C-alpha positions in Angstrom: 108.0 57.2 110.2 106.7 59.7 112.5 105.0 62.4 110.5 103.9 64.7 114.2 102.3 68.2 112.3 105.0 71.0 112.9 103.6 73.9 115.3 104.1 76.8 116.7 106.5 76.2 118.9 104.1 78.4 121.7 101.3 76.3 121.6 104.0 73.6 123.5 102.2 69.7 123.8 98.7 71.1 126.4 96.1 69.1 124.6 94.2 72.4 124.9 96.7 74.5 123.7 97.8 72.8 120.4 93.2 72.6 119.8 93.5 76.5 120.5 96.3 76.3 117.5 95.3 74.1 115.0 91.6 75.2 114.9 91.0 79.3 116.0 94.5 81.3 116.1 95.1 82.6 113.5 91.4 81.5 111.0 89.8 85.4 110.3 86.7 85.5 112.2 84.2 88.0 111.3 81.8 87.6 113.8 81.0 90.8 115.6 80.3 88.8 118.6 82.9 86.4 118.9 85.6 89.2 118.2 83.7 91.4 120.5 84.7 88.2 123.5 87.9 87.5 122.3 88.8 91.5 122.3 87.1 91.1 126.1 88.8 87.8 126.8 92.7 89.5 125.4 91.8 92.4 127.6 91.6 89.6 131.1 95.1 88.1 129.4 96.8 91.9 130.7 99.1 90.7 132.4 99.0 87.1 132.7 99.3 84.2 130.2 97.1 83.0 127.8 96.7 79.6 128.8 95.6 80.9 131.9 92.8 82.7 129.9 91.9 79.5 127.9 91.1 77.8 130.9 88.8 80.0 131.8 87.7 80.2 129.3 84.3 78.6 129.9 84.0 80.0 133.2 84.2 83.0 132.2 81.3 82.6 129.1 79.0 81.4 132.1 79.7 84.7 134.5 79.6 86.8 131.6 76.2 85.8 130.2 77.5 84.3 127.0 79.3 87.5 126.6 76.5 89.1 125.2 77.4 92.5 124.9 73.6 93.9 125.1 73.3 92.2 128.6 76.4 93.4 130.0 75.8 96.5 129.5 72.6 97.1 131.5 75.1 95.8 134.5 76.5 97.9 137.1 78.3 97.3 140.7 76.0 94.9 142.0 77.1 92.3 138.5 80.5 93.4 139.5 80.7 92.9 143.2 79.0 89.0 142.1 82.3 88.8 139.4 85.0 89.5 142.2 83.7 86.0 144.1 83.7 84.3 140.8 86.8 82.0 142.1 86.2 81.2 137.7 87.1 83.8 136.2 90.4 86.3 136.7 88.9 88.2 139.4 90.3 92.2 138.4 88.5 95.3 139.6 89.2 96.9 136.7 89.1 94.7 133.8 85.7 93.9 134.8 84.4 97.6 134.9 86.3 97.6 131.3 84.5 95.5 130.0 80.5 96.4 131.2 82.1 100.1 129.6 83.0 98.4 126.5 80.0 96.6 126.1 78.1 99.6 125.7 80.5 101.0 123.9 80.5 97.8 121.0 76.7 98.8 120.9 77.4 102.1 119.8 80.0 100.9 116.9 77.3 98.6 116.1 74.6 101.2 115.6 76.6 103.2 113.3 78.4 99.6 111.5 79.1 96.4 112.3 82.2 96.0 115.1 83.6 93.5 112.6 83.6 95.5 109.8 85.0 98.8 112.0 87.9 96.1 113.0 88.9 94.8 110.1 89.4 97.9 108.1 92.4 98.6 110.2 94.0 95.5 107.9 91.8 96.8 104.6 89.4 93.8 105.3 91.5 91.1 104.3 94.1 89.1 106.7 98.3 90.8 106.8 99.8 87.4 105.5 103.3 87.3 107.3 106.1 85.4 106.5 108.1 84.7 109.6 110.3 82.1 110.0 111.4 82.3 113.9 109.4 83.3 117.3 112.0 85.8 117.7 111.4 88.1 114.2 107.4 88.0 115.6 106.5 91.5 116.6 104.0 92.5 119.9 102.9 95.2 118.0 102.0 97.1 114.7 101.1 100.6 113.1 98.0 98.6 112.7 98.0 97.2 116.3 98.7 101.0 117.1 95.8 102.5 115.0 93.4 99.9 116.1 93.9 100.9 120.0 94.0 104.3 119.3 90.5 104.3 117.6 89.7 101.5 120.5 90.4 104.2 122.8 88.8 107.3 121.5 85.5 104.5 121.3 85.5 104.4 125.3 87.1 101.1 125.1 89.8 100.1 127.8 92.2 97.2 128.8 92.9 97.4 124.9 96.5 98.7 124.1 98.6 97.9 121.4 100.5 94.9 122.8 96.3 93.6 123.6 95.3 94.4 120.4 97.7 92.9 118.2 97.6 89.7 120.3 94.0 89.9 119.5 94.9 90.9 115.5 97.1 87.4 115.5 94.5 85.6 116.8 91.7 86.2 114.7 93.5 86.0 111.9 93.4 89.7 110.8 97.6 88.6 111.0 98.5 86.2 109.9 101.3 85.2 112.3 101.8 81.6 112.4 105.2 80.1 111.0 105.9 79.3 107.6 106.7 75.8 109.0 103.6 75.2 111.2 101.3 73.3 109.5 98.4 76.4 109.9 100.1 79.0 108.2 99.1 77.8 104.4 95.5 76.9 105.7 95.3 80.5 107.5 96.6 82.1 104.5 93.9 80.2 102.0 91.3 81.6 103.7 92.4 85.4 103.9 
């Protein structure tokens, strides 16, 4: 008898996507640096598919100094020019410049409070446990995502509209949007 695990349909059968779905997506993330990296990658995803970014993630990490905000915050035009020639990443000037500015915004927040606390307070510190049965029920944004987007922008972040912030919230486990039929739903719920 075949006991193939049931997963959210969006991950398909690509092994990289399946591993991402099974081991990362929806898992509550609290590490400030990991959260910042994911938010930056979600910004680069705008207009593209997530699998494109996932396939380039290691190249992004190499190009962006391991997503170390303290290093990136000191960058200027020479680094922007270098990144615009890096075929391993998404070469979009606005997104590259936003990442540099977002590193500075991250550091400014971290001087006052943990970036993790700053983000997680938008869901009262614990994951929102949704119970969707079909992909068509899952929204592309929410009131919390709109509030987070507005808060990030007020602190100097760019490429963080409500659709991006909702995708970020899903990926980092701030909301559990695994379908109730998915093998990962209950596991993520238990971690919340």
